[in-house]
C-alpha positions, 0 to 999 in steps of 0.5 A: 500500499502506498501512503499519501499525504492524507494517510500521513497527516491521519497517522500524525493526528492518531499519534497525538490521540489514537482514540480521536473520533472520526468526525473530529479527525475529518474536520482537522483534515478537511475531509469527509468522515467516511474518507477518514473511516476508510483510510484508517481501516486501510492502514490497519488492514495493511499493518501500517498502523496498529491500535494499542494502549501505551502504559505510562511507565513512570506511573507504574513504578518503572522510572529507572531506565538503563541502557546496556551495551554488551560484548558476547562471544560470537559462538553464544550470540543466540543463546545470549539473545534468547536468554535475555529476551525472556527477561521481563525488564528487558524491553528492547534488545538488538544485535548490532555491529560495532564494538558490542554485540547487543544493546538492551534497554532495561527498565527497573523500579529503582537503581537498586532493582537494576543493579540486582538485575545486572548482578543476578541475571546478566553476570549469570549468562555465559557468553557475555564478556563485558557490559557498559551501562548508561542510565537515562536521566532525562528524555527530551524526545521520543517515548517509550511506546516502542518498548515491549512492556508486555512482560512488565505489565503481566508481572505487576502482581495485581491479584486476580479479581475474586468475585 
């Protein structure tokens, strides 16, 4: 599917408010409501956009973000990746080129929890040779909506609703 200017403007508006009514979007974009509805459906059907909830990680108690670069033995890349990908606090993991083999974004509730993760999880993975860690202090651009937070949300420890 080819994206035109209207699709692009629709996507930008939906990024601001994904629940915005079709009628309101139509007025903003100066088109008919049916046009917005059809364009929206095509964008979803072609997998160009998806509707999702983006949790506010700070309000959920995950205010600490560590960015960890890792060197690993080449023979252990797949094993290291599979092990790290299973960890709920690892919200982004990529194999990269350069001085390191992996970059991971790790969310934690505190510096202490992050330190425990590094000491108990990362140090226990055979094949990781070296790490370099950066702590995010302030975010000036971008949001955490591209992070995989499903495992964190599943592990919030909210008791089941008993009826």
